[in-house]
C-alpha positions, 0 to 999 in steps of 0.5 A, a space after each residue: 537579409 534577402 528573401 532566400 536567406 530568410 527562408 533558409 533561416 526559417 527552415 533551419 529554425 524549424 529543423 532545430 525545433 523538430 530536432 529538439 522535440 525529437 530529442 525530448 521524445 527520445 529522452 522520455 522513451 529512454 526514461 520509460 525503457 529504464 523502468 525495472 522489470 519483474 526480474 529486477 525487483 522483489 526479495 530475490 534482488 535484495 542487496 545487503 546494504 540499504 541505499 540512501 533515500 531520495 524522496 521529493 520531500 525531506 526524509 532522513 536516511 534510515 539505518 538498521 538497529 544495532 544489537 548486542 553480541 549476546 546470543 541465545 538459541 531456543 534449542 539450548 533453552 530446552 525447546 524441542 522441535 514439534 513441541 509448543 515452545 511459546 514459553 521458551 521463546 518468550 523466556 529468551 526474549 525477556 532475558 535478552 532484553 533485561 540484560 542489554 539485548 541481543 539475538 534469539 535464534 530459532 534454529 532449523 526445524 518445525 516449532 509451534 508457538 502462540 503469541 510472541 511479545 518482542 521486547 526492546 533491543 532484541 532481534 528474533 532471528 529465524 535461521 534458514 530451514 526454521 519454521 515457526 507455526 502459530 497456534 489456531 486457538 484463542 487461548 494462546 493469544 490471551 490476555 488481550 492486548 492493546 491493538 488497532 483493528 481496521 483503524 479502530 482501537 480495541 483490546 483483543 488478540 493483537 498479533 502473532 508477533 506483537 510489541 508495544 512501546 518497545 525500541 530497537 527490535 527486529 525480526 530477521 533471517 531466512 526462515 518461515 512464519 506460518 500463521 494460525 492453524 484452523 481453530 477458534 481464532 479463525 472460527 470466531 472472527 467478527 464478520 457480521 458487520 463493519 467494525 465501526 458499527 460494532 465498536 462504539 467510538 465513545 466507549 473507553 478503549 480499555 473497555 473494548 474487550 474482545 477475548 473470545 470467551 464463551 464463544 464470543 467473537 474476536 478481532 483476529 491477530 495480525 501476523 507482525 504488528 508492533 505498536 508504539 515502537 521505534 527503530 524496527 527492522 523486519 528483514 528476509 523472512 517469509 510469511 504464509 497463512 495469515 489470519 488477517 493483515 500480515 505486517 502492520 506497523 502501528 503508531 511506529 517511527 523509523 521502520 525498515 521492511 525489506 526482503 520479505 516474501 508474503 503469501 496469503 492468496 485466498 485469505 480474505 483481508 490478507 493484506 501484505 504490508 499495511 503501514 498504519 499511522 506510522 512515520 519514517 518508513 522504508 519498504 524495499 525489495 519485498 515480494 507479495 502474493 496476497 488475498 487483498 491489497 499487497 501494499 497499503 497506507 492507512 491512518 484510522 477509520 471514522 470517528 475513532 481515527 479522528 480521535 487518535 488523529 495520527 497520520 501516516 507520513 514520510 514513507 518510501 516504497 521501492 523495488 517491490 514486486 506485487 504478484 497477486 492481490 486486489 491492489 498493488 499499492 493502495 491508499 486507505 480505505 482507513 484515511 482519518 488521520 491523513 496519508 501524506 508524503 508517500 513516495 513509491 518508485 521502481 516497483 512492478 505490479 503484476 496480476 493485481 486487480 488494480 495497480 495504483 489504488 486510492 480508497 476512502 469512504 464518505 464517513 472515513 475522514 481525513 484523506 491523502 495528499 502529497 503522494 508521489 509515484 514514479 517508475 512503475 510497471 503495471 500489468 493488471 486485470 482491472 484498472 491501472 489508476 483507480 480512485 474509489 472514494 465512495 465504496 459500496 452500500 455493503 459497507 456504508 449504506 446509502 452514502 455509497 450512492 453519489 446522488 445521495 446529498 451529503 453536506 461537508 462534515 468532519 468525516 468528509 475525506 479529501 484526496 489531492 496533490 498526487 503526482 504519477 510519472 514514468 508509468 508503463 501499463 502493459 495491460 489493463 481493462 481501464 487506464 483511469 477510473 475515478 469515482 470521487 465524492 460530489 461534495 469533495 471532488 478529487 483534485 490536483 492530479 498530474 499523470 506524466 510520461 506514460 505508455 499504456 495499453 488498455 481496453 478502455 480509456 477514462 471514466 471520471 466522476 467528481 474530479 477537477 484539475 486533472 492533467 495527463 501529459 506526455 502519454 502514448 495511449 493504446 486502447 480499443 476504446 475512443 470514449 472519455 466519460 465525464 461526470 461533474 468534472 472541471 479542468 481536465 487537460 490532455 496535453 501532448 498525448 498520442 492516441 492509438 484508438 479505433 476512431 482516430 478521435 477522442 469522443 467525450 460523453 458528458 453526463 446530464 448533471 454537468 461537467 466541462 469537456 476535456 481540454 485537448 492540447 497537442 494531440 495526435 492520433 496514430 495507426 491502431 493495430 489492435 
């Protein structure tokens, strides 16, 4: 082969390589362009059918519970609009469950009730225009029932709609559920300390009674909280004005939550949907505006959570719209039983504090692993990807200080094996903030296929084996802050930053510098 031919061959090879590179970039851009917008997700977009589940771990498809054709209407049972109808609703549920099941209808109108106990094979259906108002008085939630509050088992008020050890149950329809009015329920909530300091972990659960008698404190009722239940459906309803967490399946198996709208803005601890120590859960097409985390995965707290030792696993969250809250999707901070095998995809998180958040504390135990996030769109006020593993001194005292020396023990939590891909961050103050635990660093995180616009880039403490790949990052900042880090790799990242160079600030107590591979710097138009 002549020199000219060799030169031409080299040019052709180079052209092919450039074209292949361009094709890969175009394909990646196409993937990002198909990430849904707010108009394509949430309750308003819910289809009638449930699509098959496709997860990066084995998980069977979930089906709606099927109910007998038997139907009762509370108006036919003697209920009067505007009156207290707790006994009539409970009578209808009990009779249906005892005779093979069916549907109890709440017709259009305003109805008042206390706690409702759902029973096996019953669908509580709220017709369009139905409004079910829950009492604000503790007496309407007694006697106390077995429940879990912030990851600790207690005997207290349970939930506005409660079920224990039932199967094939549902809450459906287009009606509204309105949480407890002002009254003793809200006035006597325990607020003076964290629950693990109030409820002795070595005290038998049956003796952990918090009934509010003589003005004593209670643990507030959740809104809908089945415990130890199987084959649960919550579909279509709207929840407002909760006293505490909204929808909380606890120790449940095979749960579907879809098309639900939740509004709890301004309510402390007004979480939207919290999956607690449950498995095989599908959450889809929900719209959430909350006073705390919109979606959260939990598995018990501290010593009591370790005693129970039940994970949250096999959970899929898809096509959800979080419009307001502290976090779009959060792991923890109750992590004792482990959260694993979670797949969140095709969701939009707008106007949150943080987009994707991971929370635990040194004394919480457990942790999270095998967590997958794909095709997410974020616009948040604080941080797009946030790991907060230490918490604040208000909750855990000196353990919140990373300089506090703590030995590994049973209560040391771990986060690892996390994959985040196809992510658009339209706006955020930070892209990534990691506050790991010195004795148990965050590890094995992959963040790929990203387009992000943020004020600041990275602040990473106590983490190792973190990979950022195939990303375009636009920022007003050029600094990466590192404390006690190892094996942090940026690969194929396009930076649009003021300095046209990534500067690294490594704290005095050590840490490896970031490994930069195939990095480019673009014009900055900020």
